[in-house]
TISE-143730 format. One line per 5 residues: number of its first residue (from 1); for each residue x, y, z of N, C-alpha, C. Coordinates in steps of 0.1 Angstrom, whole numbers. Each point is the difference from the previous one (the first is absolute). Layout:
# TISE-143730
NUM	X/Y/Z/X/Y/Z/X/Y/Z  ...
//
This chain:
# TISE-143730
1	930/942/660/14/-5/1/10/11/2  -2/12/-7/9/11/1/0/5/15  -12/1/5/-1/6/14/7/-9/10  -1/-13/-2/7/-10/9/15/2/-1  5/2/-12/15/2/-1/4/13/6
6	-9/10/-2/3/13/6/1/-1/16  -10/-7/5/0/-1/15/13/-8/5  3/-11/-8/12/-7/4/13/8/-2  0/8/-10/11/9/-3/2/10/12  -11/5/5/1/10/12/5/-7/12
11	-5/-13/2/4/-7/12/15/-4/0  5/-4/-12/14/-3/-1/8/13/0  -5/11/-4/7/13/2/2/3/14  -10/-3/8/1/2/15/10/-10/6  0/-12/-6/10/-10/5/14/5/-3
16	2/8/-10/14/5/-3/2/12/8  -10/8/3/1/13/8/4/-3/14  -6/-11/6/1/-3/14/15/-2/4  8/-8/-6/14/-2/4/8/13/-2  -4/8/-10/7/13/-2/-3/9/11
21	-13/0/4/-3/9/12/7/-5/13  2/-13/1/7/-6/11/14/5/1  6/5/-11/14/5/1/1/14/5  -12/7/1/1/13/6/3/-1/15  8/10/5/4/-1/14/-12/-1/10
26	-10/8/-3/-12/0/9/-7/-13/0  1/-8/-10/-8/-13/-1/10/-12/1  12/2/4/10/-11/-1/-3/-11/10  -7/3/11/-3/-10/10/-15/-5/-1  -7/5/-11/-13/-5/-2/0/-12/-9
31	-6/-11/4/0/-12/-9/-6/3/-13  5/-7/-11/-5/3/-13/-15/-4/-1  -4/-11/6/-14/-5/-1/-9/11/6  5/8/10/-9/10/6/-1/12/-11  10/3/-7/0/10/-10/-10/-4/-11
36	1/-13/-4/-9/-5/-11/-14/1/5  -3/-4/12/-14/1/5/-5/14/0  8/10/5/-5/14/0/-1/5/-14  9/-3/-9/-1/5/-13/-13/-6/-7  -3/-13/3/-12/-6/-5/-12/7/5
41	-1/4/12/-11/7/6/-2/14/-8  12/6/-2/-1/14/-6/-4/-2/-15  5/-10/-7/-4/-2/-14/-14/-5/-2  -6/-7/11/-12/-6/-1/-12/9/1  -12/-5/-1/-13/8/1/-1/8/12
46	6/-3/11/-1/7/12/6/14/-1  10/3/-9/6/13/0/0/5/-15  9/-5/-8/1/6/-14/-8/-7/-10  -4/-13/2/-8/-7/-9/6/-4/-13  14/-1/0/7/-3/-12/-1/-15/-3
51	-2/-8/10/0/-15/-2/-12/-6/7  -7/-9/-7/-11/-7/6/4/-15/1  -5/-7/9/3/-14/2/-9/-9/-8  3/-1/-13/-9/-7/-9/4/-15/1  -7/-8/-8/2/-15/2/14/-5/-3
56	7/7/-9/13/-4/-4/10/3/12  -1/12/5/9/4/11/-4/-8/13  -13/-3/2/-4/-8/11/6/-14/-1  0/-6/-11/6/-13/-2/15/0/2  6/10/-6/15/0/2/4/3/14
61	-9/8/7/3/3/14/-1/-12/9  -11/-8/-3/-2/-13/7/12/-10/-3  4/0/-12/12/-8/-3/12/5/6  1/13/2/11/6/7/0/-5/15  -12/0/6/-1/-5/13/5/-15/1
66	-4/-8/-10/4/-14/0/15/-1/-2  6/8/-8/14/0/-2/8/5/12  -6/9/8/6/5/12/1/-12/10  -10/-8/1/1/-11/9/8/-12/-6  1/-1/-13/9/-9/-6/15/3/3
71	3/13/-1/13/4/4/3/-2/15  -10/3/8/2/-2/15/2/-15/2  -6/-9/-8/2/-14/2/14/-4/-2  6/4/-11/14/-4/-2/10/9/7  -4/11/7/8/7/9/0/-5/14
76	-10/-9/3/-1/-5/14/10/-12/1  11/4/6/11/-10/2/2/-3/15  -6/-11/4/0/-3/14/14/-1/6  10/-6/-7/13/-2/5/7/14/3  -3/9/-9/7/14/2/-7/7/11
81	-13/-1/2/-7/7/11/4/-7/13  1/-13/1/4/-7/12/-13/-3/8  1/-11/8/-12/-4/8/-4/10/11  10/8/5/-3/10/11/-10/10/-5  3/8/-10/-9/10/-5/-14/-6/-4
86	0/-12/-6/-13/-6/-3/-8/-4/12  7/-5/10/-7/-4/12/-6/12/8  8/10/1/-5/12/6/-11/7/-8  2/-1/-13/-11/6/-9/-13/-7/2  1/-14/2/-13/-7/2/-6/3/13
91	8/1/11/-6/4/13/-5/14/-1  7/9/-6/-5/14/-1/-13/1/-8  -1/-9/-10/-13/1/-8/-11/-6/8  2/-10/8/-10/-5/9/-5/10/10  9/8/6/-3/10/9/-8/11/-7
96	5/4/-12/-7/11/-7/-14/-5/-5  -1/-13/-3/-13/-5/-4/-10/1/12  5/-4/12/-8/1/12/-4/14/3  9/10/-1/-4/14/2/-10/4/-11  2/-4/-12/-9/3/-11/-14/-5/3
101	-1/-13/5/-13/-6/3/-7/9/11  7/4/10/-6/8/11/-5/13/-6  8/7/-8/-3/13/-5/-12/-1/-10  0/-10/-8/-12/-2/-10/-12/-4/7  1/-8/11/-12/-4/8/-6/12/6
106	8/10/4/-6/13/5/-7/7/-11  6/1/-12/-7/7/-11/-13/-7/-3  1/-14/0/-12/-8/-4/-12/3/10  4/1/13/-10/2/11/-7/13/-2  7/10/-6/-6/13/-2/-6/1/-14
111	0/-11/-7/-6/0/-14/8/7/-10  13/1/1/8/7/-10/5/-9/-10  0/-13/2/5/-10/-10/-10/-11/-1  -2/-6/-11/-9/-11/-2/7/-13/-4  14/2/-2/8/-12/-4/12/0/9
116	-3/-3/13/11/0/10/12/-9/-3  -3/-12/-6/11/-9/-2/9/6/-11  -5/5/-11/8/6/-10/8/12/4  -6/9/8/7/12/5/11/-4/9  -3/-10/9/10/-4/10/12/-7/-7
121	-3/-6/-11/11/-7/-8/8/10/-8  -6/11/-4/7/10/-8/10/9/9  -4/3/12/7/10/7/14/-4/4  3/-13/3/14/-4/3/8/-4/-12  -4/3/-12/7/-4/-12/13/9/-2
126	10/-5/-7/12/7/-3/3/-3/-15  5/10/-7/3/-1/-14/14/-5/-2  3/-13/0/13/-5/-2/6/4/-13  -8/-1/-11/4/4/-13/3/14/-2  -7/9/8/2/14/-1/12/4/8
131	3/-6/11/11/3/9/13/-4/-6  1/-10/-8/12/-4/-6/8/11/-7  -7/6/-10/8/11/-7/2/12/9  -9/2/10/2/12/9/12/-2/9  2/-12/6/11/-3/8/13/-1/-8
136	-1/-5/-13/12/0/-8/4/14/-4  -10/9/-3/3/14/-3/6/7/12  -4/-4/12/6/7/12/12/-7/6  5/-10/-7/12/-7/4/-2/-8/13  -12/-5/2/-3/-7/13/-2/-15/-2
141	0/-5/-12/-5/-13/-3/9/-11/7  13/2/0/9/-10/6/5/3/14  -7/10/7/3/2/14/-9/-8/9  4/-1/13/-8/-7/9/-14/6/1  -1/13/0/-12/7/0/-9/-4/-12
146	6/0/-12/-7/-4/-12/-5/-14/0  9/-9/5/-5/-14/0/-12/-2/10  0/7/11/-11/-2/9/-13/7/-6  2/11/-7/-11/6/-7/-6/-10/-10  9/-6/-8/-5/-9/-10/-5/-13/5
151	5/-4/12/-6/-12/6/-15/3/5  -2/12/6/-13/4/4/-9/2/-12  6/5/-11/-8/3/-12/-4/-13/-7  9/-9/-1/-3/-13/-6/-12/-7/6  1/-1/14/-11/-6/7/-13/8/-1
156	2/14/0/-12/9/-1/-6/0/-13  6/-6/-10/-6/-2/-13/-5/-14/-3  8/-10/5/-3/-14/-3/-13/-4/8  0/3/13/-11/-5/8/-14/6/-5  -1/13/-2/-12/5/-5/-4/-5/-14
161	11/-3/-8/-3/-6/-13/-7/-13/1  5/-8/10/-6/-14/2/-15/1/4  -2/9/10/-14/1/5/-10/9/-7  5/7/-10/-8/10/-7/-11/-7/-8  3/-11/-7/-10/-7/-8/-11/-6/9
166	4/-5/12/-9/-6/9/-10/11/6  6/11/3/-8/11/5/-10/6/-10  4/-1/-13/-8/6/-11/-11/-10/-4  1/-13/4/-9/-10/-4/-14/3/6  -11/-4/-7/-13/1/6/-1/-7/13
171	-9/5/8/-2/-6/14/-1/-15/0  -7/-6/-9/-2/-14/0/11/-8/-7  10/7/-5/11/-7/-7/13/2/7  1/4/12/13/3/6/8/-14/2  -7/-10/4/6/-13/2/5/-6/-13
176	-8/1/-11/3/-4/-13/12/7/-5  0/14/2/12/7/-5/12/-2/8  -1/-3/13/11/-4/8/7/-13/-6  -8/-10/-3/5/-12/-6/7/3/-13  -6/8/-9/6/3/-13/13/8/2
181	0/9/10/12/8/2/12/-9/5  -4/-9/9/10/-9/5/6/-9/-11  -9/-4/-9/4/-9/-12/9/8/-9  -3/13/-3/8/8/-8/14/2/6  0/3/13/13/2/7/8/-13/-1
186	-6/-12/1/7/-12/-1/5/-2/-13  -7/3/-11/5/-1/-14/11/9/-2  -1/13/5/11/9/-1/13/-4/6  -1/-5/13/11/-5/7/7/-12/-7  -9/-9/-4/5/-12/-7/7/4/-13
191	-5/10/-7/6/4/-13/14/6/3  1/8/11/13/6/3/10/-11/4  -4/-10/7/9/-10/4/4/-9/-12  -10/-2/-10/3/-7/-12/10/8/-8  -1/13/-2/9/8/-7/14/0/6
196	0/-1/14/13/0/7/8/-12/-4  -7/-11/-3/7/-13/-4/5/1/-14  -6/9/-8/5/1/-14/11/10/-2  3/8/11/11/10/-1/13/-7/-1  8/4/-10/13/-6/-2/9/10/-8
201	13/-3/0/9/8/-8/-3/-1/-15  -4/-12/-4/-3/-1/-14/-13/8/-4  -10/0/9/-12/7/-3/3/15/0  8/5/9/3/14/1/8/4/-12  9/-9/-5/8/3/-12/-10/2/-12
206	-10/-9/-1/-9/0/-11/-8/14/1  -5/3/12/-7/13/1/8/12/-3  13/-1/4/9/11/-3/2/2/-15  2/-12/-7/2/1/-14/-12/5/-8  -12/-5/5/-13/5/-7/-3/15/3
211	5/5/12/-2/14/2/8/9/-10  10/-6/-6/8/7/-9/-6/0/-14  -10/-9/-2/-7/0/-13/-10/11/-2  -3/3/-12/-10/11/-3/-14/-3/5  -3/-13/1/-13/-4/4/-3/1/15
216	11/0/8/-1/1/15/-10/-10/5  2/-12/-4/-9/-11/4/-2/-1/15  10/1/9/-2/-1/14/-10/10/5  0/12/-5/-9/11/4/-14/-4/-4  -2/-6/-12/-13/-4/-4/-5/-11/9
221	8/-10/3/-4/-11/9/-4/6/13  8/9/6/-3/6/13/-14/7/-1  -3/7/-10/-13/6/-2/-11/-10/-1  2/-11/-6/-9/-11/-1/-3/-6/14  11/-1/8/-2/-5/13/-8/10/9
226	3/13/-2/-8/10/7/-15/-1/-3  -3/0/-13/-14/-1/-4/-6/-13/4  8/-11/0/-6/-13/4/-3/0/15  8/5/8/-3/0/15/-11/10/2  -1/11/-7/-11/10/2/-13/-7/-4
231	0/-7/-11/-12/-6/-5/-5/-11/10  10/-8/5/-3/-11/9/-6/6/13  6/11/5/-5/7/12/-15/4/-3  -3/6/-12/-13/4/-2/-10/-11/-1  4/-11/-6/-9/-12/0/-3/-5/14
236	9/1/9/-1/-5/14/-5/11/9  -5/11/-5/-6/10/8/10/9/8  12/-1/-4/10/9/7/2/13/-8  6/9/6/3/13/-7/12/-2/-9  -1/8/-11/11/-2/-10/14/3/5
241	1/9/10/13/4/5/6/-12/8  -8/-9/6/5/-12/6/7/-9/-10  -6/-2/-11/6/-7/-11/13/6/-5  0/14/-1/12/7/-5/11/-2/10  -3/1/13/10/-2/10/7/-14/-1
246	-9/-10/-1/5/-14/-2/8/-2/-12  -4/7/-11/8/-1/-13/14/6/2  0/11/7/13/7/3/9/-9/8  -5/-7/10/8/-9/8/5/-12/-8  -9/-4/-9/4/-12/-9/12/4/-9
251	-1/12/-6/11/5/-9/13/1/8  -1/6/12/12/2/9/6/-14/3  -9/-10/3/5/-13/3/9/-6/-11  -3/3/-12/7/-6/-11/14/7/-2  0/13/2/12/8/-4/8/6/11
256	-6/2/12/7/7/11/13/-7/4  10/8/0/13/-5/4/8/-7/-11  -6/0/-12/7/-6/-12/4/10/-10  7/-4/-10/5/9/-10/-12/6/-8  -12/-7/1/-12/5/-8/-8/10/8
261	6/6/11/-8/9/8/-3/13/-8  7/2/-11/-2/12/-8/-14/0/-6  -7/-12/0/-14/0/-4/-9/9/8  3/0/14/-8/9/8/2/15/-4  12/4/-4/2/13/-4/-8/4/-13
266	0/-10/-9/-8/2/-12/-15/2/4  -5/-8/9/-14/1/4/-3/13/7  10/4/9/-2/13/7/0/12/-10  8/-1/-11/0/10/-10/-14/2/-6  -7/-12/-3/-13/1/-5/-10/6/10
271	1/-4/12/-9/5/10/2/14/4  12/4/4/3/13/4/0/10/-11  3/-5/-12/0/9/-12/-14/3/-5  -9/-9/2/-13/3/-7/-12/-3/9  -2/-13/5/-13/-3/6/-1/6/14
276	10/-1/9/-2/4/14/-2/15/0  7/9/-7/-4/14/1/-14/3/-5  -5/-8/-9/-14/3/-5/-9/-3/12  2/-11/8/-8/-2/11/-1/11/10  12/6/4/0/11/9/-7/13/-5
281	4/3/-13/-6/12/-6/-15/-2/-2  -4/-12/-5/-14/-2/-2/-8/0/14  6/-4/11/-6/1/13/-2/14/4  9/9/-4/-2/14/3/-10/6/-9  -1/-4/-13/-10/5/-9/-14/-4/5
286	-1/-13/4/-13/-5/4/-5/6/13  9/4/9/-4/5/13/-9/13/-2  -12/-1/5/-10/10/-1/0/10/12  8/10/-1/2/10/11/-13/7/2  -8/6/-10/-12/7/2/-10/-8/8
291	-2/-13/-4/-10/-9/7/4/-2/14  13/-1/3/4/-2/14/-2/13/8  3/12/-6/-2/12/7/-15/4/2  -8/-4/-10/-14/3/1/-8/-8/10  5/-12/3/-6/-9/9/1/5/14
296	-11/1/8/1/5/13/10/-6/9  1/-14/-1/10/-7/9/13/-3/-7  2/4/-13/11/-4/-8/13/4/6  3/12/3/12/5/5/3/-5/14  -10/1/9/2/-6/14/4/-15/-1
301	-6/-8/-8/3/-14/-2/14/-2/-5  4/8/-10/13/0/-6/11/2/11  -2/11/8/9/3/11/0/-11/10  -11/-5/3/-1/-11/10/7/-12/-4  -1/-4/-13/7/-12/-5/15/3/-1
306	4/12/-4/14/4/0/6/-3/14  -6/5/10/4/-2/14/0/-14/3  -10/-8/-4/-1/-14/3/12/-8/-6  3/3/-13/11/-6/-6/13/1/8  3/12/5/12/3/7/-1/-6/14
311	-11/2/7/-1/-5/14/1/-15/1  -7/-7/-9/0/-15/0/14/-6/-3  8/7/-8/13/-5/-2/10/5/11  -4/9/8/8/4/11/-2/-9/12  -11/-8/0/-3/-8/12/11/-10/3
316	6/-7/-10/10/-10/4/14/5/1  3/13/1/13/5/0/9/-5/11  -6/-4/12/8/-5/11/8/-13/-4  -5/-7/-10/7/-12/-5/13/3/-5  2/12/-6/12/4/-7/10/8/8
321	-3/2/13/9/8/8/14/-7/2  0/-13/-1/13/-7/2/9/-1/-12  -6/3/-12/7/-1/-13/2/13/-7  -8/10/3/1/13/-6/2/11/10  7/11/-4/1/11/9/-13/8/3
326	0/8/10/-12/7/3/-4/10/-11  9/6/-6/-3/9/-11/-4/-7/-13  2/-13/0/-4/-8/-12/-15/-4/1  -6/0/12/-13/-6/2/-11/8/-7  -1/13/1/-10/8/-7/1/-2/-15
331	12/2/-7/1/-3/-14/-4/-14/-4  3/-10/9/-4/-14/-3/-15/-1/0  -7/7/9/-14/-1/1/-6/7/-12  5/11/-5/-5/7/-11/1/-8/-13  12/-6/-2/2/-8/-12/-9/-13/1
336	-2/-6/12/-9/-11/1/-14/3/-3  -4/13/2/-13/5/-2/-2/4/-15  10/0/-8/-1/4/-14/-7/-11/-8  -11/3/-6/-8/-10/-7/-7/7/-11  -4/-8/-10/-9/5/-11/-6/-12/-8
341	9/-8/-7/-6/-10/-9/-11/-8/5  3/-6/12/-11/-9/6/-12/8/4  2/12/5/-11/8/4/-9/3/-12  6/4/-11/-7/3/-13/-7/-13/-4  6/-11/0/-6/-13/-5/-11/-4/8
346	2/-1/14/-11/-5/9/-11/10/1  3/13/0/-11/10/1/-8/0/-13  6/-1/-11/-7/0/-13/-9/-13/-1  5/-11/4/-8/-12/-1/-11/0/11  3/5/12/-10/1/10/-11/9/-4
351	3/11/-6/-11/10/-4/-8/-6/-12  7/-7/-9/-7/-6/-11/-9/-11/4  4/-8/10/-9/-11/5/-11/5/10  1/13/4/-10/5/9/4/-3/15  11/-6/3/4/-3/13/6/12/7
356	5/10/-7/5/12/5/-6/12/-6  -4/10/8/-6/12/-5/10/8/-9  -6/7/-10/9/8/-9/7/11/8  -6/5/10/6/11/8/12/-5/7  -1/-12/6/11/-5/8/11/-5/-10
361	-3/-5/-12/9/-4/-9/9/12/-5  -7/11/-3/7/12/-5/9/5/11  -5/0/13/8/6/11/12/-9/2  -1/-13/-1/11/-9/2/10/2/-11  -4/1/-12/9/2/-11/7/14/1
366	-8/10/4/6/13/2/11/0/11  -3/-7/11/9/-1/11/13/-8/-4  -2/-10/-8/11/-8/-5/9/9/-9  -6/8/-8/7/10/-9/9/9/9  -6/4/11/7/9/10/12/-8/6
371	-2/-13/3/11/-7/6/12/-2/-10  -3/-2/-12/10/-2/-10/7/13/-3  -8/11/0/6/13/-3/8/6/11  -5/-1/13/6/7/11/9/-8/9  -5/-13/3/7/-7/10/15/-3/-3
376	3/-6/-13/14/-2/-3/8/12/0  -5/11/-4/8/13/0/4/4/14  -10/-1/9/4/3/14/9/-10/6  -2/-13/-3/9/-10/5/14/1/-5  2/2/-13/14/1/-5/7/13/4
381	-8/11/2/6/12/6/5/-2/14  -8/-7/8/4/-3/13/12/-9/1  0/-10/-10/12/-9/0/12/7/-4  -1/10/-10/12/8/-4/5/8/12  -9/6/8/4/7/11/7/-8/11
386	-5/-13/2/6/-9/9/14/-4/-5  2/-3/-12/13/-4/-6/10/11/1  -5/13/-2/9/11/1/2/5/15  -6/-7/9/2/3/14/-5/14/4  -10/5/-8/-6/13/3/-10/-2/11
391	-2/10/9/-10/-2/10/-14/0/-6  -9/-8/6/-13/-1/-5/-8/13/0  -7/3/-11/-8/13/0/-13/-2/7  -8/10/0/-13/0/7/-9/-11/-5  -1/-2/-13/-9/-10/-6/5/-14/4
396	13/-2/-1/5/-14/4/-2/-3/14  2/11/9/-2/-2/14/-14/-3/3  -10/7/-6/-14/-2/3/-4/-14/-5  5/-4/-12/-3/-13/-5/5/-11/9  12/2/5/6/-10/9/-8/-2/13
401	-4/12/5/-8/-1/13/-14/-6/-3  -6/3/-12/-13/-6/-3/1/-15/-2  10/-4/-7/2/-15/-2/3/-7/13  8/6/8/2/-6/14/-13/-1/7  -8/10/0/-13/0/8/-9/-11/-6
406	-1/-1/-13/-8/-10/-6/5/-14/3  13/-3/-1/5/-13/2/-2/-4/15  3/10/9/-2/-3/14/-14/-3/4  -10/8/-6/-14/-3/3/-4/-13/-5  4/-4/-12/-4/-13/-5/6/-11/8
411	13/1/4/6/-10/9/-8/-1/13  -4/11/6/-8/-1/12/-13/-7/-2  -7/3/-11/-12/-7/-3/2/-15/-2  10/-4/-7/3/-14/-2/4/-7/13  8/6/8/3/-5/13/-12/-2/9
416	-9/9/0/-12/-1/8/-9/-11/-5  0/-1/-14/-9/-11/-5/6/-14/3  13/-1/0/7/-13/3/-2/-3/15  0/10/9/-2/-2/14/-14/-5/3  -10/5/-8/-14/-3/2/-4/-13/-6
421	8/-5/-9/-3/-12/-8/-2/-13/8  8/-3/10/-2/-12/8/-12/1/8  -3/12/5/-12/1/9/-13/-2/-8  0/4/-13/-12/-2/-9/-1/-15/-3  11/-7/-2/-1/-14/-3/-5/-8/12
//
C-alpha cells in the first residue's frame, strides 16, 4: 500500500509541476497535456524509473480516460458549434477515412498490419477532449477557426467511437455487436431526450441549491450517471468511453443554459484536478521507449504513422478553403491530426485481443504521443504568427506547400474515381 501511495504522490507531483513549467517563456506555447506526457515518460521506467504503472495507477489512469470523454460529452455543444462546422467536419472525416483505408490497404498488402480495420479506424481520429483545453489555452475556442477545429474534432471522435466496438468484435460477432451498438445508441439518445423534457427552472433551482450543500448531491448523481452509462456500455459490448461520452451529454442536457450550469464546473474541477492528468502522465509512464527502439521496425513504423496522421487529416483541406484563410489550413490540419485517447484505448484492446500486433500498437501510441506533443505547438505558433501578421517562416511555408500538395493529390484521385464510376457500373 505504501508503494502505491508513493507512486500516486509522484504522479500528482508531476501534475503540479506541468502547469508551472507551462508558465516558463520557452514552454508557453506547449500544451500542458504534452508536458504531462513527456514528464511521465521521463519519470517512468523508460528513463529515470521513479514511477511504475502498477494496478492502482493503471485503474486511475483508465478512469481518467473515462472522465476525459465524460467532460468531452458535456463540452459538446451542437448549438454553439453550429451546423456548418459539424457538416464540414463529417465530410472531412469521410474523406480522411477513405484516405486511411487506401493507406492501410497498402500496408496490409505488404504484410505490415494484420488488423487493417482497426488501424484504418485509428488514423483519422481526433482528440476532442484534448483539444478543448488546448484551444482555450490559446484563446482560439470562440473564433471561427476554433469552431471549425472543434467541429472536425467532434466528428473525428464520435464516429470512431461508434465503430470501435464493432471493429473490435470477433469476426463471427460483427453483426451481433452492430445490433447491440445501435441499441445502446438508441437508449443513449432516448435518455438525452427524456432528460431534456425534465429540464426546468424549478429543477435548475433545486440543483443550484443542492450544489451549495456540503454533500454536493448533484455531483454524486452525475457520477452515478457516468458509471451507469459506462456499465451499460460494457454490458452491451461497447467501449467504456462511449458510455462516458453519452453520460456527459446527458448531464449537459439537464443543466446547459440554466442557472445550474455551475455543475459542469464542479465536475471539470474533479476531472482536470485529479483524474485526467493521471491518464496523461500514466500514458507517458506506460510508454515503453526501449522496446520501441530495440524493435527493428519500431522507429520506422512510428515515423510512418506520424506522417500518416498528418497526411490523412490534410486530405480534406480543400473543403475549408471557403471558410478559412490559406494560412489557417496547415494549423487546422495539425490540430485535426492531434489524437491520443482513442488511439491508446483501441490499440490496447486490439493488442490484448490479438487483432493488432504489439509492435504496431506501440508504434501507433508512440505516434499519437508525438501528435499531442508536437502538432498543437506548431499549430498554435503558426496561428500566433498569422494573427500578428508576421510573414510565414520556412517551416510554415514548407508545411503549407506540403498540405496543398496532399490536398490537391487527394482531390485528383477522388475526381478520377468519380469519372470512372459510371463506366464501371
